[in-house]
Each structure stands twice: as structure tokens, then as C-alpha cells.
Full PDB file with SEQRES, HELIX, SHEET, SSBOND, CRYST1, ORIGX, SCALE, CONECT and MASTER records, all heavy atoms in Angstrom:
SEQRES   1 A   44  MET LEU PRO ASP SER GLU ARG PHE VAL ASP PRO THR ILE          
SEQRES   2 A   44  GLU HIS PHE ASP GLU VAL ARG LYS ILE GLY MET GLY PRO          
SEQRES   3 A   44  MET VAL GLY LYS PRO ALA LEU SER THR HIS ASP SER GLY          
SEQRES   4 A   44  MET LEU VAL GLU PRO                                          
HELIX    1 AA1 ILE A   13  HIS A   15  5                                   3    
HELIX    2 AA2 ASP A   17  ILE A   22  1                                   6    
SHEET    1 AA1 2 PHE A   8  ASP A  10  0                                        
SHEET    2 AA1 2 MET A  27  GLY A  29 -1                                        
CRYST1    1.000    1.000    1.000  90.00  90.00  90.00 P 1           1          
ORIGX1      1.000000  0.000000  0.000000        0.00000                         
ORIGX2      0.000000  1.000000  0.000000        0.00000                         
ORIGX3      0.000000  0.000000  1.000000        0.00000                         
SCALE1      1.000000  0.000000  0.000000        0.00000                         
SCALE2      0.000000  1.000000  0.000000        0.00000                         
SCALE3      0.000000  0.000000  1.000000        0.00000                         
ATOM      1  N   MET A   1     -34.347 -25.908 -34.596  1.00  0.00           N  
ATOM      2  CA  MET A   1     -34.668 -24.995 -33.543  1.00  0.00           C  
ATOM      3  C   MET A   1     -36.076 -25.111 -33.130  1.00  0.00           C  
ATOM      4  O   MET A   1     -37.011 -25.145 -33.983  1.00  0.00           O  
ATOM      5  CB  MET A   1     -34.364 -23.549 -34.133  1.00  0.00           C  
ATOM      6  CG  MET A   1     -33.732 -22.549 -33.326  1.00  0.00           C  
ATOM      7  SD  MET A   1     -32.684 -22.887 -32.016  1.00  0.00           S  
ATOM      8  CE  MET A   1     -33.509 -21.896 -30.769  1.00  0.00           C  
ATOM      9  N   LEU A   2     -36.381 -25.068 -31.831  1.00  0.00           N  
ATOM     10  CA  LEU A   2     -37.685 -25.099 -31.353  1.00  0.00           C  
ATOM     11  C   LEU A   2     -37.883 -23.778 -30.548  1.00  0.00           C  
ATOM     12  O   LEU A   2     -37.762 -23.771 -29.277  1.00  0.00           O  
ATOM     13  CB  LEU A   2     -37.932 -26.325 -30.467  1.00  0.00           C  
ATOM     14  CG  LEU A   2     -37.644 -27.613 -31.149  1.00  0.00           C  
ATOM     15  CD1 LEU A   2     -37.631 -28.804 -30.088  1.00  0.00           C  
ATOM     16  CD2 LEU A   2     -38.702 -27.949 -32.187  1.00  0.00           C  
ATOM     17  N   PRO A   3     -38.243 -22.727 -31.227  1.00  0.00           N  
ATOM     18  CA  PRO A   3     -38.204 -21.400 -30.492  1.00  0.00           C  
ATOM     19  C   PRO A   3     -39.222 -21.200 -29.321  1.00  0.00           C  
ATOM     20  O   PRO A   3     -38.922 -20.636 -28.374  1.00  0.00           O  
ATOM     21  CB  PRO A   3     -38.480 -20.397 -31.635  1.00  0.00           C  
ATOM     22  CG  PRO A   3     -38.915 -21.074 -32.767  1.00  0.00           C  
ATOM     23  CD  PRO A   3     -38.485 -22.520 -32.575  1.00  0.00           C  
ATOM     24  N   ASP A   4     -40.414 -21.938 -29.417  1.00  0.00           N  
ATOM     25  CA  ASP A   4     -41.425 -21.831 -28.406  1.00  0.00           C  
ATOM     26  C   ASP A   4     -40.863 -22.556 -27.102  1.00  0.00           C  
ATOM     27  O   ASP A   4     -41.230 -22.104 -26.065  1.00  0.00           O  
ATOM     28  CB  ASP A   4     -42.720 -22.504 -28.805  1.00  0.00           C  
ATOM     29  CG  ASP A   4     -43.365 -21.663 -29.891  1.00  0.00           C  
ATOM     30  OD1 ASP A   4     -43.028 -20.458 -30.034  1.00  0.00           O  
ATOM     31  OD2 ASP A   4     -44.283 -22.230 -30.573  1.00  0.00           O  
ATOM     32  N   SER A   5     -40.056 -23.524 -27.239  1.00  0.00           N  
ATOM     33  CA  SER A   5     -39.495 -24.118 -26.068  1.00  0.00           C  
ATOM     34  C   SER A   5     -38.091 -23.812 -25.699  1.00  0.00           C  
ATOM     35  O   SER A   5     -37.537 -24.359 -24.801  1.00  0.00           O  
ATOM     36  CB  SER A   5     -39.612 -25.746 -26.078  1.00  0.00           C  
ATOM     37  OG  SER A   5     -38.878 -26.178 -27.312  1.00  0.00           O  
ATOM     38  N   GLU A   6     -37.555 -22.845 -26.485  1.00  0.00           N  
ATOM     39  CA  GLU A   6     -36.182 -22.325 -26.421  1.00  0.00           C  
ATOM     40  C   GLU A   6     -35.276 -23.533 -26.361  1.00  0.00           C  
ATOM     41  O   GLU A   6     -34.265 -23.644 -25.436  1.00  0.00           O  
ATOM     42  CB  GLU A   6     -36.004 -21.602 -25.200  1.00  0.00           C  
ATOM     43  CG  GLU A   6     -36.878 -20.230 -25.265  1.00  0.00           C  
ATOM     44  CD  GLU A   6     -36.713 -19.419 -24.066  1.00  0.00           C  
ATOM     45  OE1 GLU A   6     -36.104 -19.865 -23.081  1.00  0.00           O  
ATOM     46  OE2 GLU A   6     -37.278 -18.238 -24.085  1.00  0.00           O  
ATOM     47  N   ARG A   7     -35.310 -24.518 -27.298  1.00  0.00           N  
ATOM     48  CA  ARG A   7     -34.439 -25.711 -27.426  1.00  0.00           C  
ATOM     49  C   ARG A   7     -34.040 -25.816 -28.862  1.00  0.00           C  
ATOM     50  O   ARG A   7     -34.701 -25.487 -29.768  1.00  0.00           O  
ATOM     51  CB  ARG A   7     -35.114 -26.921 -26.908  1.00  0.00           C  
ATOM     52  CG  ARG A   7     -35.573 -26.847 -25.473  1.00  0.00           C  
ATOM     53  CD  ARG A   7     -34.364 -27.107 -24.555  1.00  0.00           C  
ATOM     54  NE  ARG A   7     -34.709 -27.185 -23.217  1.00  0.00           N  
ATOM     55  CZ  ARG A   7     -34.732 -26.151 -22.291  1.00  0.00           C  
ATOM     56  NH1 ARG A   7     -34.432 -24.964 -22.643  1.00  0.00           N  
ATOM     57  NH2 ARG A   7     -35.043 -26.384 -21.043  1.00  0.00           N  
ATOM     58  N   PHE A   8     -32.909 -26.493 -29.061  1.00  0.00           N  
ATOM     59  CA  PHE A   8     -32.490 -26.931 -30.255  1.00  0.00           C  
ATOM     60  C   PHE A   8     -32.308 -28.519 -30.255  1.00  0.00           C  
ATOM     61  O   PHE A   8     -32.023 -29.074 -29.178  1.00  0.00           O  
ATOM     62  CB  PHE A   8     -31.200 -26.353 -30.843  1.00  0.00           C  
ATOM     63  CG  PHE A   8     -29.950 -26.800 -30.057  1.00  0.00           C  
ATOM     64  CD1 PHE A   8     -29.265 -27.893 -30.411  1.00  0.00           C  
ATOM     65  CD2 PHE A   8     -29.531 -26.118 -28.941  1.00  0.00           C  
ATOM     66  CE1 PHE A   8     -28.054 -28.389 -29.755  1.00  0.00           C  
ATOM     67  CE2 PHE A   8     -28.406 -26.492 -28.249  1.00  0.00           C  
ATOM     68  CZ  PHE A   8     -27.705 -27.572 -28.599  1.00  0.00           C  
ATOM     69  N   VAL A   9     -32.512 -29.161 -31.398  1.00  0.00           N  
ATOM     70  CA  VAL A   9     -32.408 -30.620 -31.431  1.00  0.00           C  
ATOM     71  C   VAL A   9     -31.474 -30.910 -32.628  1.00  0.00           C  
ATOM     72  O   VAL A   9     -31.679 -30.364 -33.718  1.00  0.00           O  
ATOM     73  CB  VAL A   9     -33.844 -31.279 -31.733  1.00  0.00           C  
ATOM     74  CG1 VAL A   9     -33.633 -32.771 -31.821  1.00  0.00           C  
ATOM     75  CG2 VAL A   9     -34.744 -30.959 -30.595  1.00  0.00           C  
ATOM     76  N   ASP A  10     -30.484 -31.817 -32.350  1.00  0.00           N  
ATOM     77  CA  ASP A  10     -29.535 -32.152 -33.417  1.00  0.00           C  
ATOM     78  C   ASP A  10     -29.586 -33.681 -33.500  1.00  0.00           C  
ATOM     79  O   ASP A  10     -28.841 -34.398 -32.874  1.00  0.00           O  
ATOM     80  CB  ASP A  10     -28.191 -31.704 -33.174  1.00  0.00           C  
ATOM     81  CG  ASP A  10     -27.189 -32.026 -34.334  1.00  0.00           C  
ATOM     82  OD1 ASP A  10     -27.749 -32.709 -35.343  1.00  0.00           O  
ATOM     83  OD2 ASP A  10     -25.946 -31.644 -34.203  1.00  0.00           O  
ATOM     84  N   PRO A  11     -30.430 -34.229 -34.469  1.00  0.00           N  
ATOM     85  CA  PRO A  11     -30.515 -35.716 -34.600  1.00  0.00           C  
ATOM     86  C   PRO A  11     -29.355 -36.332 -35.369  1.00  0.00           C  
ATOM     87  O   PRO A  11     -29.151 -37.547 -35.420  1.00  0.00           O  
ATOM     88  CB  PRO A  11     -31.761 -35.936 -35.443  1.00  0.00           C  
ATOM     89  CG  PRO A  11     -31.952 -34.627 -36.266  1.00  0.00           C  
ATOM     90  CD  PRO A  11     -31.334 -33.533 -35.362  1.00  0.00           C  
ATOM     91  N   THR A  12     -28.445 -35.437 -35.866  1.00  0.00           N  
ATOM     92  CA  THR A  12     -27.296 -36.018 -36.667  1.00  0.00           C  
ATOM     93  C   THR A  12     -26.033 -36.110 -35.742  1.00  0.00           C  
ATOM     94  O   THR A  12     -25.040 -36.629 -36.314  1.00  0.00           O  
ATOM     95  CB  THR A  12     -27.000 -35.040 -37.909  1.00  0.00           C  
ATOM     96  OG1 THR A  12     -26.520 -33.762 -37.307  1.00  0.00           O  
ATOM     97  CG2 THR A  12     -28.203 -34.825 -38.740  1.00  0.00           C  
ATOM     98  N   ILE A  13     -26.145 -35.869 -34.520  1.00  0.00           N  
ATOM     99  CA  ILE A  13     -24.907 -35.771 -33.617  1.00  0.00           C  
ATOM    100  C   ILE A  13     -24.264 -37.138 -33.616  1.00  0.00           C  
ATOM    101  O   ILE A  13     -23.046 -37.365 -33.418  1.00  0.00           O  
ATOM    102  CB  ILE A  13     -25.217 -35.339 -32.275  1.00  0.00           C  
ATOM    103  CG1 ILE A  13     -23.932 -34.928 -31.422  1.00  0.00           C  
ATOM    104  CG2 ILE A  13     -26.160 -36.242 -31.510  1.00  0.00           C  
ATOM    105  CD1 ILE A  13     -23.145 -33.807 -31.953  1.00  0.00           C  
ATOM    106  N   GLU A  14     -25.128 -38.288 -33.721  1.00  0.00           N  
ATOM    107  CA  GLU A  14     -24.473 -39.597 -33.609  1.00  0.00           C  
ATOM    108  C   GLU A  14     -23.834 -40.018 -34.804  1.00  0.00           C  
ATOM    109  O   GLU A  14     -23.400 -41.156 -34.971  1.00  0.00           O  
ATOM    110  CB  GLU A  14     -25.569 -40.669 -33.186  1.00  0.00           C  
ATOM    111  CG  GLU A  14     -25.996 -40.447 -31.719  1.00  0.00           C  
ATOM    112  CD  GLU A  14     -26.686 -41.633 -31.228  1.00  0.00           C  
ATOM    113  OE1 GLU A  14     -27.239 -42.397 -31.918  1.00  0.00           O  
ATOM    114  OE2 GLU A  14     -26.680 -41.757 -29.899  1.00  0.00           O  
ATOM    115  N   HIS A  15     -23.613 -39.186 -35.801  1.00  0.00           N  
ATOM    116  CA  HIS A  15     -22.779 -39.454 -36.969  1.00  0.00           C  
ATOM    117  C   HIS A  15     -21.319 -39.532 -36.552  1.00  0.00           C  
ATOM    118  O   HIS A  15     -20.427 -40.048 -37.273  1.00  0.00           O  
ATOM    119  CB  HIS A  15     -22.876 -38.450 -37.969  1.00  0.00           C  
ATOM    120  CG  HIS A  15     -24.247 -38.491 -38.775  1.00  0.00           C  
ATOM    121  ND1 HIS A  15     -24.585 -37.599 -39.783  1.00  0.00           N  
ATOM    122  CD2 HIS A  15     -25.266 -39.304 -38.640  1.00  0.00           C  
ATOM    123  CE1 HIS A  15     -25.771 -37.891 -40.172  1.00  0.00           C  
ATOM    124  NE2 HIS A  15     -26.170 -38.889 -39.612  1.00  0.00           N  
ATOM    125  N   PHE A  16     -20.934 -39.039 -35.423  1.00  0.00           N  
ATOM    126  CA  PHE A  16     -19.619 -39.034 -34.853  1.00  0.00           C  
ATOM    127  C   PHE A  16     -19.422 -40.177 -33.938  1.00  0.00           C  
ATOM    128  O   PHE A  16     -20.176 -40.493 -33.048  1.00  0.00           O  
ATOM    129  CB  PHE A  16     -19.367 -37.621 -34.129  1.00  0.00           C  
ATOM    130  CG  PHE A  16     -19.380 -36.517 -34.882  1.00  0.00           C  
ATOM    131  CD1 PHE A  16     -20.518 -35.698 -34.990  1.00  0.00           C  
ATOM    132  CD2 PHE A  16     -18.334 -36.029 -35.664  1.00  0.00           C  
ATOM    133  CE1 PHE A  16     -20.601 -34.598 -35.786  1.00  0.00           C  
ATOM    134  CE2 PHE A  16     -18.359 -34.922 -36.467  1.00  0.00           C  
ATOM    135  CZ  PHE A  16     -19.451 -34.278 -36.559  1.00  0.00           C  
ATOM    136  N   ASP A  17     -18.440 -41.015 -34.217  1.00  0.00           N  
ATOM    137  CA  ASP A  17     -18.162 -42.205 -33.475  1.00  0.00           C  
ATOM    138  C   ASP A  17     -18.118 -42.101 -31.986  1.00  0.00           C  
ATOM    139  O   ASP A  17     -18.657 -42.866 -31.220  1.00  0.00           O  
ATOM    140  CB  ASP A  17     -16.907 -42.929 -33.939  1.00  0.00           C  
ATOM    141  CG  ASP A  17     -17.006 -43.378 -35.400  1.00  0.00           C  
ATOM    142  OD1 ASP A  17     -18.056 -43.736 -35.851  1.00  0.00           O  
ATOM    143  OD2 ASP A  17     -15.890 -43.619 -35.970  1.00  0.00           O  
ATOM    144  N   GLU A  18     -17.460 -40.966 -31.568  1.00  0.00           N  
ATOM    145  CA  GLU A  18     -17.257 -40.657 -30.124  1.00  0.00           C  
ATOM    146  C   GLU A  18     -18.595 -40.512 -29.409  1.00  0.00           C  
ATOM    147  O   GLU A  18     -18.839 -40.912 -28.329  1.00  0.00           O  
ATOM    148  CB  GLU A  18     -16.423 -39.475 -29.862  1.00  0.00           C  
ATOM    149  CG  GLU A  18     -14.954 -39.666 -30.345  1.00  0.00           C  
ATOM    150  CD  GLU A  18     -14.850 -39.284 -31.934  1.00  0.00           C  
ATOM    151  OE1 GLU A  18     -15.841 -38.973 -32.550  1.00  0.00           O  
ATOM    152  OE2 GLU A  18     -13.736 -39.398 -32.404  1.00  0.00           O  
ATOM    153  N   VAL A  19     -19.490 -39.818 -30.051  1.00  0.00           N  
ATOM    154  CA  VAL A  19     -20.810 -39.514 -29.505  1.00  0.00           C  
ATOM    155  C   VAL A  19     -21.699 -40.846 -29.541  1.00  0.00           C  
ATOM    156  O   VAL A  19     -22.414 -41.214 -28.622  1.00  0.00           O  
ATOM    157  CB  VAL A  19     -21.607 -38.377 -30.310  1.00  0.00           C  
ATOM    158  CG1 VAL A  19     -22.838 -38.176 -29.685  1.00  0.00           C  
ATOM    159  CG2 VAL A  19     -20.698 -37.147 -30.169  1.00  0.00           C  
ATOM    160  N   ARG A  20     -21.637 -41.612 -30.622  1.00  0.00           N  
ATOM    161  CA  ARG A  20     -22.452 -42.687 -30.805  1.00  0.00           C  
ATOM    162  C   ARG A  20     -22.051 -43.722 -29.782  1.00  0.00           C  
ATOM    163  O   ARG A  20     -23.035 -44.523 -29.202  1.00  0.00           O  
ATOM    164  CB  ARG A  20     -22.151 -43.301 -32.288  1.00  0.00           C  
ATOM    165  CG  ARG A  20     -23.169 -44.465 -32.533  1.00  0.00           C  
ATOM    166  CD  ARG A  20     -23.154 -44.949 -33.966  1.00  0.00           C  
ATOM    167  NE  ARG A  20     -21.855 -44.966 -34.553  1.00  0.00           N  
ATOM    168  CZ  ARG A  20     -21.357 -44.146 -35.456  1.00  0.00           C  
ATOM    169  NH1 ARG A  20     -22.099 -43.196 -35.952  1.00  0.00           N  
ATOM    170  NH2 ARG A  20     -20.126 -44.304 -35.960  1.00  0.00           N  
ATOM    171  N   LYS A  21     -20.807 -43.870 -29.291  1.00  0.00           N  
ATOM    172  CA  LYS A  21     -20.321 -44.712 -28.283  1.00  0.00           C  
ATOM    173  C   LYS A  21     -21.115 -44.515 -26.993  1.00  0.00           C  
ATOM    174  O   LYS A  21     -21.367 -45.383 -26.170  1.00  0.00           O  
ATOM    175  CB  LYS A  21     -18.832 -44.653 -27.999  1.00  0.00           C  
ATOM    176  CG  LYS A  21     -18.067 -45.268 -29.185  1.00  0.00           C  
ATOM    177  CD  LYS A  21     -16.598 -45.100 -28.852  1.00  0.00           C  
ATOM    178  CE  LYS A  21     -15.772 -45.556 -30.137  1.00  0.00           C  
ATOM    179  NZ  LYS A  21     -14.328 -45.288 -29.894  1.00  0.00           N  
ATOM    180  N   ILE A  22     -21.407 -43.275 -26.601  1.00  0.00           N  
ATOM    181  CA  ILE A  22     -22.004 -42.872 -25.494  1.00  0.00           C  
ATOM    182  C   ILE A  22     -23.563 -43.374 -25.470  1.00  0.00           C  
ATOM    183  O   ILE A  22     -24.087 -43.758 -24.483  1.00  0.00           O  
ATOM    184  CB  ILE A  22     -22.106 -41.390 -25.241  1.00  0.00           C  
ATOM    185  CG1 ILE A  22     -20.562 -40.896 -25.078  1.00  0.00           C  
ATOM    186  CG2 ILE A  22     -22.865 -40.894 -24.069  1.00  0.00           C  
ATOM    187  CD1 ILE A  22     -20.490 -39.422 -25.111  1.00  0.00           C  
ATOM    188  N   GLY A  23     -24.212 -43.241 -26.677  1.00  0.00           N  
ATOM    189  CA  GLY A  23     -25.488 -43.835 -26.859  1.00  0.00           C  
ATOM    190  C   GLY A  23     -26.654 -43.049 -26.135  1.00  0.00           C  
ATOM    191  O   GLY A  23     -27.584 -43.557 -25.704  1.00  0.00           O  
ATOM    192  N   MET A  24     -26.468 -41.635 -26.162  1.00  0.00           N  
ATOM    193  CA  MET A  24     -27.407 -40.821 -25.542  1.00  0.00           C  
ATOM    194  C   MET A  24     -28.520 -40.248 -26.514  1.00  0.00           C  
ATOM    195  O   MET A  24     -29.397 -39.555 -26.176  1.00  0.00           O  
ATOM    196  CB  MET A  24     -26.796 -39.663 -24.925  1.00  0.00           C  
ATOM    197  CG  MET A  24     -25.800 -39.969 -23.813  1.00  0.00           C  
ATOM    198  SD  MET A  24     -26.634 -40.503 -22.322  1.00  0.00           S  
ATOM    199  CE  MET A  24     -27.377 -39.042 -21.780  1.00  0.00           C  
ATOM    200  N   GLY A  25     -28.355 -40.669 -27.776  1.00  0.00           N  
ATOM    201  CA  GLY A  25     -29.453 -40.287 -28.772  1.00  0.00           C  
ATOM    202  C   GLY A  25     -29.243 -38.876 -29.249  1.00  0.00           C  
ATOM    203  O   GLY A  25     -28.197 -38.356 -29.121  1.00  0.00           O  
ATOM    204  N   PRO A  26     -30.272 -38.229 -29.773  1.00  0.00           N  
ATOM    205  CA  PRO A  26     -30.086 -36.945 -30.357  1.00  0.00           C  
ATOM    206  C   PRO A  26     -29.624 -35.882 -29.288  1.00  0.00           C  
ATOM    207  O   PRO A  26     -30.003 -36.055 -28.049  1.00  0.00           O  
ATOM    208  CB  PRO A  26     -31.452 -36.562 -30.855  1.00  0.00           C  
ATOM    209  CG  PRO A  26     -32.205 -37.779 -30.984  1.00  0.00           C  
ATOM    210  CD  PRO A  26     -31.531 -38.719 -29.915  1.00  0.00           C  
ATOM    211  N   MET A  27     -28.992 -34.867 -29.770  1.00  0.00           N  
ATOM    212  CA  MET A  27     -28.596 -33.703 -28.808  1.00  0.00           C  
ATOM    213  C   MET A  27     -29.764 -32.783 -28.681  1.00  0.00           C  
ATOM    214  O   MET A  27     -30.206 -32.330 -29.680  1.00  0.00           O  
ATOM    215  CB  MET A  27     -27.391 -32.942 -29.347  1.00  0.00           C  
ATOM    216  CG  MET A  27     -26.983 -31.861 -28.440  1.00  0.00           C  
ATOM    217  SD  MET A  27     -25.642 -30.908 -29.080  1.00  0.00           S  
ATOM    218  CE  MET A  27     -24.256 -31.880 -28.618  1.00  0.00           C  
ATOM    219  N   VAL A  28     -30.122 -32.444 -27.439  1.00  0.00           N  
ATOM    220  CA  VAL A  28     -31.166 -31.544 -27.160  1.00  0.00           C  
ATOM    221  C   VAL A  28     -30.539 -30.501 -26.255  1.00  0.00           C  
ATOM    222  O   VAL A  28     -29.983 -30.906 -25.220  1.00  0.00           O  
ATOM    223  CB  VAL A  28     -32.444 -32.168 -26.617  1.00  0.00           C  
ATOM    224  CG1 VAL A  28     -33.465 -31.044 -26.281  1.00  0.00           C  
ATOM    225  CG2 VAL A  28     -32.981 -33.131 -27.528  1.00  0.00           C  
ATOM    226  N   GLY A  29     -30.631 -29.261 -26.561  1.00  0.00           N  
ATOM    227  CA  GLY A  29     -30.036 -28.307 -25.579  1.00  0.00           C  
ATOM    228  C   GLY A  29     -30.754 -26.916 -25.640  1.00  0.00           C  
ATOM    229  O   GLY A  29     -31.560 -26.690 -26.530  1.00  0.00           O  
ATOM    230  N   LYS A  30     -30.244 -26.016 -24.844  1.00  0.00           N  
ATOM    231  CA  LYS A  30     -30.765 -24.600 -24.825  1.00  0.00           C  
ATOM    232  C   LYS A  30     -29.692 -23.794 -25.541  1.00  0.00           C  
ATOM    233  O   LYS A  30     -28.547 -23.835 -25.035  1.00  0.00           O  
ATOM    234  CB  LYS A  30     -30.998 -24.104 -23.440  1.00  0.00           C  
ATOM    235  CG  LYS A  30     -31.793 -22.850 -23.366  1.00  0.00           C  
ATOM    236  CD  LYS A  30     -32.310 -22.672 -22.015  1.00  0.00           C  
ATOM    237  CE  LYS A  30     -33.078 -21.440 -22.099  1.00  0.00           C  
ATOM    238  NZ  LYS A  30     -33.966 -21.146 -20.828  1.00  0.00           N  
ATOM    239  N   PRO A  31     -30.020 -22.998 -26.521  1.00  0.00           N  
ATOM    240  CA  PRO A  31     -29.100 -22.306 -27.115  1.00  0.00           C  
ATOM    241  C   PRO A  31     -28.640 -20.972 -26.333  1.00  0.00           C  
ATOM    242  O   PRO A  31     -29.505 -20.494 -25.560  1.00  0.00           O  
ATOM    243  CB  PRO A  31     -29.714 -21.750 -28.536  1.00  0.00           C  
ATOM    244  CG  PRO A  31     -31.179 -21.756 -28.182  1.00  0.00           C  
ATOM    245  CD  PRO A  31     -31.337 -22.978 -27.112  1.00  0.00           C  
ATOM    246  N   ALA A  32     -27.468 -20.525 -26.571  1.00  0.00           N  
ATOM    247  CA  ALA A  32     -27.104 -19.194 -25.990  1.00  0.00           C  
ATOM    248  C   ALA A  32     -27.921 -18.131 -26.700  1.00  0.00           C  
ATOM    249  O   ALA A  32     -28.204 -18.217 -27.784  1.00  0.00           O  
ATOM    250  CB  ALA A  32     -25.584 -19.004 -26.206  1.00  0.00           C  
ATOM    251  N   LEU A  33     -28.312 -17.063 -25.883  1.00  0.00           N  
ATOM    252  CA  LEU A  33     -29.092 -16.052 -26.372  1.00  0.00           C  
ATOM    253  C   LEU A  33     -28.364 -15.275 -27.463  1.00  0.00           C  
ATOM    254  O   LEU A  33     -27.135 -15.080 -27.185  1.00  0.00           O  
ATOM    255  CB  LEU A  33     -29.565 -15.131 -25.345  1.00  0.00           C  
ATOM    256  CG  LEU A  33     -30.569 -15.801 -24.352  1.00  0.00           C  
ATOM    257  CD1 LEU A  33     -30.961 -14.744 -23.227  1.00  0.00           C  
ATOM    258  CD2 LEU A  33     -31.872 -16.216 -25.062  1.00  0.00           C  
ATOM    259  N   SER A  34     -28.861 -14.893 -28.423  1.00  0.00           N  
ATOM    260  CA  SER A  34     -28.346 -14.115 -29.538  1.00  0.00           C  
ATOM    261  C   SER A  34     -28.044 -12.717 -29.022  1.00  0.00           C  
ATOM    262  O   SER A  34     -28.733 -12.170 -28.248  1.00  0.00           O  
ATOM    263  CB  SER A  34     -29.222 -14.062 -30.794  1.00  0.00           C  
ATOM    264  OG  SER A  34     -28.639 -13.228 -31.745  1.00  0.00           O  
ATOM    265  N   THR A  35     -27.014 -12.106 -29.632  1.00  0.00           N  
ATOM    266  CA  THR A  35     -26.666 -10.729 -29.311  1.00  0.00           C  
ATOM    267  C   THR A  35     -27.254  -9.813 -30.306  1.00  0.00           C  
ATOM    268  O   THR A  35     -27.123  -8.616 -30.334  1.00  0.00           O  
ATOM    269  CB  THR A  35     -25.213 -10.435 -29.241  1.00  0.00           C  
ATOM    270  OG1 THR A  35     -24.649 -10.878 -30.463  1.00  0.00           O  
ATOM    271  CG2 THR A  35     -24.653 -11.260 -28.132  1.00  0.00           C  
ATOM    272  N   HIS A  36     -28.097 -10.319 -31.291  1.00  0.00           N  
ATOM    273  CA  HIS A  36     -28.680  -9.585 -32.393  1.00  0.00           C  
ATOM    274  C   HIS A  36     -29.931  -8.808 -31.934  1.00  0.00           C  
ATOM    275  O   HIS A  36     -30.593  -9.240 -31.054  1.00  0.00           O  
ATOM    276  CB  HIS A  36     -29.084 -10.469 -33.605  1.00  0.00           C  
ATOM    277  CG  HIS A  36     -27.851 -11.141 -34.219  1.00  0.00           C  
ATOM    278  ND1 HIS A  36     -27.062 -10.526 -35.103  1.00  0.00           N  
ATOM    279  CD2 HIS A  36     -27.336 -12.406 -33.974  1.00  0.00           C  
ATOM    280  CE1 HIS A  36     -26.049 -11.310 -35.444  1.00  0.00           C  
ATOM    281  NE2 HIS A  36     -26.246 -12.470 -34.806  1.00  0.00           N  
ATOM    282  N   ASP A  37     -30.081  -7.649 -32.478  1.00  0.00           N  
ATOM    283  CA  ASP A  37     -31.238  -6.878 -32.142  1.00  0.00           C  
ATOM    284  C   ASP A  37     -32.582  -7.428 -32.540  1.00  0.00           C  
ATOM    285  O   ASP A  37     -33.566  -6.842 -32.177  1.00  0.00           O  
ATOM    286  CB  ASP A  37     -31.097  -5.425 -32.586  1.00  0.00           C  
ATOM    287  CG  ASP A  37     -29.899  -4.702 -31.945  1.00  0.00           C  
ATOM    288  OD1 ASP A  37     -29.487  -4.991 -30.867  1.00  0.00           O  
ATOM    289  OD2 ASP A  37     -29.312  -3.731 -32.609  1.00  0.00           O  
ATOM    290  N   SER A  38     -32.499  -8.423 -33.344  1.00  0.00           N  
ATOM    291  CA  SER A  38     -33.817  -8.902 -33.938  1.00  0.00           C  
ATOM    292  C   SER A  38     -34.591  -9.697 -32.829  1.00  0.00           C  
ATOM    293  O   SER A  38     -35.839 -10.012 -33.044  1.00  0.00           O  
ATOM    294  CB  SER A  38     -33.534  -9.900 -35.089  1.00  0.00           C  
ATOM    295  OG  SER A  38     -32.925 -11.076 -34.643  1.00  0.00           O  
ATOM    296  N   GLY A  39     -33.924 -10.087 -31.802  1.00  0.00           N  
ATOM    297  CA  GLY A  39     -34.669 -10.794 -30.710  1.00  0.00           C  
ATOM    298  C   GLY A  39     -34.646 -12.359 -31.012  1.00  0.00           C  
ATOM    299  O   GLY A  39     -35.195 -13.064 -30.176  1.00  0.00           O  
ATOM    300  N   MET A  40     -34.073 -12.731 -32.114  1.00  0.00           N  
ATOM    301  CA  MET A  40     -34.001 -14.189 -32.419  1.00  0.00           C  
ATOM    302  C   MET A  40     -33.027 -14.937 -31.566  1.00  0.00           C  
ATOM    303  O   MET A  40     -32.089 -14.211 -31.089  1.00  0.00           O  
ATOM    304  CB  MET A  40     -33.623 -14.396 -33.850  1.00  0.00           C  
ATOM    305  CG  MET A  40     -34.671 -13.924 -34.955  1.00  0.00           C  
ATOM    306  SD  MET A  40     -34.108 -14.232 -36.563  1.00  0.00           S  
ATOM    307  CE  MET A  40     -34.269 -15.888 -36.671  1.00  0.00           C  
ATOM    308  N   LEU A  41     -33.280 -16.144 -31.250  1.00  0.00           N  
ATOM    309  CA  LEU A  41     -32.364 -16.921 -30.292  1.00  0.00           C  
ATOM    310  C   LEU A  41     -31.027 -17.246 -31.051  1.00  0.00           C  
ATOM    311  O   LEU A  41     -30.071 -17.369 -30.403  1.00  0.00           O  
ATOM    312  CB  LEU A  41     -32.951 -18.219 -29.827  1.00  0.00           C  
ATOM    313  CG  LEU A  41     -34.141 -18.091 -28.900  1.00  0.00           C  
ATOM    314  CD1 LEU A  41     -34.793 -19.359 -28.690  1.00  0.00           C  
ATOM    315  CD2 LEU A  41     -33.781 -17.389 -27.707  1.00  0.00           C  
ATOM    316  N   VAL A  42     -30.983 -17.422 -32.332  1.00  0.00           N  
ATOM    317  CA  VAL A  42     -29.793 -17.750 -33.051  1.00  0.00           C  
ATOM    318  C   VAL A  42     -29.745 -16.863 -34.326  1.00  0.00           C  
ATOM    319  O   VAL A  42     -30.736 -16.374 -34.780  1.00  0.00           O  
ATOM    320  CB  VAL A  42     -29.705 -19.236 -33.426  1.00  0.00           C  
ATOM    321  CG1 VAL A  42     -29.563 -20.069 -32.218  1.00  0.00           C  
ATOM    322  CG2 VAL A  42     -30.805 -19.718 -34.237  1.00  0.00           C  
ATOM    323  N   GLU A  43     -28.585 -16.696 -34.829  1.00  0.00           N  
ATOM    324  CA  GLU A  43     -28.374 -15.966 -36.070  1.00  0.00           C  
ATOM    325  C   GLU A  43     -29.079 -16.726 -37.249  1.00  0.00           C  
ATOM    326  O   GLU A  43     -28.990 -17.933 -37.315  1.00  0.00           O  
ATOM    327  CB  GLU A  43     -26.917 -15.761 -36.397  1.00  0.00           C  
ATOM    328  CG  GLU A  43     -26.681 -14.839 -37.538  1.00  0.00           C  
ATOM    329  CD  GLU A  43     -25.113 -14.602 -37.641  1.00  0.00           C  
ATOM    330  OE1 GLU A  43     -24.367 -15.070 -36.835  1.00  0.00           O  
ATOM    331  OE2 GLU A  43     -24.844 -13.920 -38.722  1.00  0.00           O  
ATOM    332  N   PRO A  44     -29.802 -15.985 -38.160  1.00  0.00           N  
ATOM    333  CA  PRO A  44     -30.466 -16.625 -39.300  1.00  0.00           C  
ATOM    334  C   PRO A  44     -29.406 -17.385 -40.166  1.00  0.00           C  
ATOM    335  O   PRO A  44     -28.334 -16.915 -40.279  1.00  0.00           O  
ATOM    336  CB  PRO A  44     -31.178 -15.530 -40.034  1.00  0.00           C  
ATOM    337  CG  PRO A  44     -31.143 -14.387 -39.156  1.00  0.00           C  
ATOM    338  CD  PRO A  44     -30.034 -14.534 -38.084  1.00  0.00           C  
TER     339      PRO A  44                                                      
MASTER        0    0    0    2    2    0    0    6  338    1    0    4          
END                                                                             
């Protein structure tokens, strides 16, 4: 999780054959906002 840039990075996504075939590298995305009152982007 990269909270300052509101992004997550998953470098392990290419462990799946279907994803590795695409060859796009690590998954980088924006998480859905948490519904928790703590203000965190994702649940701990």
C-alpha cells in the first residue's frame, strides 16, 4: 500500500499464468475507499 499516492502495488500478480501471458508487469491500482471510521484506505 502506498497511502500517500493512494495506490497499491502487487508485484506477485504474475505468479498466475493468465496474467503473466499479458506481460504487463506488477499490478498497480487505486484501492476502493474503506468504509471504516479510522480513515484508512484499506482494512488493517
